[in-house]
N, C-alpha and C positions, 0 to 999 in steps of 0.2 A: 389572278389567284392572290389571295391575301396571305402574305408570309409572316404576318405578325403573330407572335406567340403570347399566350397568357402568362404573365409574370406575377400575378397577384398571389400573395401569401396571406393566409388568415392571421389576424392578430391573436396571439395566444396568451398575452398578458391581460388578465381580467381587470387590471387597474386602468387600462387604456380605454375601456368602454363600459358604460353602465349596463348592468344586466337588465334587459327589458322585462324579464319574467320575475326576477327578484331584485327590484331596484333598491330595496332597503338592506340587501345582503351585507354582512360585515366582512366579506372576503378581502376587501381592500385594506381594511384595518388589520386584519390578521396577517396579511402579507407585509404591511408596512410596520407592524409592531416591532420587529427586530431592528429596523432602521431607526425608529424613534428611540429605542433603548440604547442603540449604539451612539446616536447623536448626544444623548444625555451623558454617556460615559466619556465621549470625546470632549464635550464642552466642560466637563468637570476635571479633565486631566490637567495637572499642574503646568506642564510644559505648554500645552495648547492654550490654556486660559491666560497664561503669562504673555504669550505672543499676541493674543487677541487684545488684552488690556492695553498694550502699547499702541494699538491702532484704533480701537473703538472704545466708546464709553457711552453710558446712558442709553437713549433710544437707539442709537446706531448699533450698539452692542446687542440689543434685543433683536433688531432687524437681522443682524448677521447670524445670530443663533438660529433664527427661523430659516435663514437661507441654508445653513449647514444641514438642518433637519430636512429641508426640501430636497437638497442634493442627494442625501442618502435615501430618501423615500422614492426618488426617481431612478434609483439603481435598477438595471435590468434583471430579469430572472436568470439565474445561472442555467436552468434547464426548464423551458416552458412546458415540457411534456412530463416533468417529474410529478409524481403524486403529491409530494410535499413541496410547496413553493419555497425557494431559497434565493435570496438576492445576491447578486454579484457586485461587490463594492469596489473592485479593483480599478475601475475607470473613474471613480469619484474625484480623486485629486485633480485630474484634468478638467473635470466639470467645474470644480471650485475655482480654478484659474479663470475659466470663462465667466463665472459669477462675479469675480473681482473686476474683470474688464468691463462687464456690462452694467453692474449695479453699484460698484464701489471703485470707479475709475481713478479717483484721486488717492486711494489708499495703497500703501505698499504692503501687499499680502504675501511676499516671499516667505517670511518666517512662519506665518500662519499656515500656508500651504505645506511647508516642510514638516511642521508638527502634525498636521492633518495626515499627510502621506505616511508618516511613521506609525500613526495609529491604525490606518487602514492596512498597512503592511503587516502589522501585528495581528490584526483580525484575519487577514487572508492567509498568512503563512505561519503565524506564531503557534497555533495549535498543531499544525502539521509538523513544524520543527520540533515541538515538544514531544509529539508522538514518535517521531523518528528517533529522537534521542533516547526515549524510553525503550523503544524496540532494540536499539543498538546496545543498551545496557543489559537487556535481557539476554540477547544473543551472546554478548561477551561473558556473562555469568555462566551460561550454559556451556560455552566453548572452553571454559577453564579446565574442564576434564581432559581436554586434548593438549594441555601443556606438557612439555617434556615427554612426548611420545617416543618410545624406543624404535629407532630405525625407519619405520614406514607407516604411512597412514592407510595402507591397504589392509586394514584390520578385518575386512570382510572375508579374507582368505586365510586368516590365522587360525590357530587351534582354539582361540577364545572368541571366535566370531559370534557365538550365541550371546556372550556377555556384551559385546560391542553393539550388537543389533539393537538392543534396548536404548543404548546411548545414542546411536545414530538416529533412531526414530524420535527421540526426545529433541535432538538438535534440529531435525527437519521440522518438527512441529513448532518449535520456538521461532525458527527463522521464517516460517510461513505465517506466523501470527495466529496460531490455532486458538490461543486463549481469547483473543479479541473476536475471532470468527464465531465462537460458540457463546459469547457473552449474551446473557438474556435467554439462552436456550439450554437449560440444565439437562434436559433429556437428550439433546444432541451431544452435549459435552460428555455425558456418561457413555453414550453409544460410541463416541470417538475414542474414548479411553479403552473401551473393550475391543474396538476394532484395531487400534494401534498395537495391542498386545499380540494379535494374530490376524494380520491383514490378508484378505482374499479379494479376488477380482469381483466376485458376487457381492461381498460385503461392502466394497467400495461403491458399487452401483446402487445398492439399497440405501446406503447412508447418504449418498449424493442426492437421491430422490427425496429422502426424508428432510434433508437440509433445505432443498429448494422449496419445499412445501411450507416451511416456517420462516424463510428469509426471502424478501423480495429485492434484495440488493444483488443485481446481476454480477457485479464485480466480485463481491464476497463469495457468491456461489461458484464462480470460476476459480477463485483461489482455493476454495475447499476441494473442488474436483481435482485440481493439480496436486494438492496435498495428499489426497487419498490415493491417487495414481502413484505418486512418489513413494508412499509408504508400502504399497504393494510391490513395486519394482525393487525397492530397497530390501524388503523381506526376502524376496527371491534371491537377490544377490548374496545375502548373508546366510541363508539357510537351506537353499535348494540343493540336495545331495547330487542330483543328476548334473546340475550346472557345475558344481564344484569338481565333479569327476571329469567332466569334459574340459574344464579349464586346466586341470592338472595334466591332462593328456598332451598339452602343448609342449610340456617340458620333459626331459629325460629323468628328472628326479624332483622330489619335493624341495630339496635344497636349491636347485637351479631356479625353481619357480619363486621361492622366497627372495633369492638374490635379484631376480629380474624385477619383482614387485617393489623391492626396496629402491631400485634405480628409477623406476617409473613414478613411484609415489613416495618420494623421500620426505620424511618428517622434518619440520623446521622448528625454530624456536618461537614461532608465532602461533599461539593457540588458536586464534581465529582462522588462520590459513589452514591449519591442520583440521579444524572442525569442518570447513567447507569441503576439504578433500574427503573426509569421512562420509559426509552427507551425499556428495555427488562426485565420486572418484574419477569417473571418465570425463568430467568437465574440468578437472584440475590435475593434469598430467604433466610430467616433466617434458620439455621440448625434445629430448633425445628419443622419446618413445615413438614419435612419428615415423622415424626411419628404421624402426625395429620390427622385423617380420613377425616375431613372436607376439608383439603387442598388437599388431594389426589383426592377427588371428584371434587373439584373446578378446579384442573389442568386437570382432565379428560374431563370436560365440555369444557374448553377452547381448549384443544387439538382436540376435535371432531370438533369444529368450524373451527379451522385452517386447518385441513385435508380437510374439505368441500370446503374451499377457494382454496386450491391447486388443 
């Protein structure tokens, strides 16, 4: 019996094999174009060019420039199955080290590799870091409304819950990146704004389907679905009269309920922490609540309602 197994995997990078049907296809150049553009930017960078000039000159500098472009053009695809090919440059600094060892063994390339690595890191992480900083600023700006909250963040149970519902929905939308999710899809943005004002389970389902029809980014669709579900759950917590009545029944009086909520969800002097508690109160509870029978019952009631929504 032959126990050998087939381990062959098809090559999914079209740059590795000439297309027999379309040998003159420009797909290779299309894939490598970002690498060539990046090579030009790196070679023009002051820190990198200064490091190169200390090691290479004349024809050697030209050969090294070609080597840099070659290294970047040989970067693997980030996802061979993605509809739009994108190169992953993160391993290029290690490849450049090998280039020095094999093609320029007499040259000291440490400073050049360091400058090259800094440029690659900026390409790989700079945009993500900038986006994260921008998102943090947006969240902080939205959370400012939760500064100096009196007593408790459990505003879903207060007399002005209706007023806070809109604020909570806004906070959830900002923290979920709703603005970026609907960018380029004005009709979805308008539908989301309308839905946010009055969330329903059916509306969430319809909007999720509509969004998936115009967006082929699986991760973005997943984030949108989570946002829609969160808005429905949040609206129920803030506005469902039957839920409010059942929550109140846990306590002998409204004052006792307010006192308990102030203990379980104490407001702090940190607007961001208060905002998180407003958006997802049962994920941000004081440690003392875990051993409180009234809290356990309160959470069970809310959980039952949330399961019913799902």
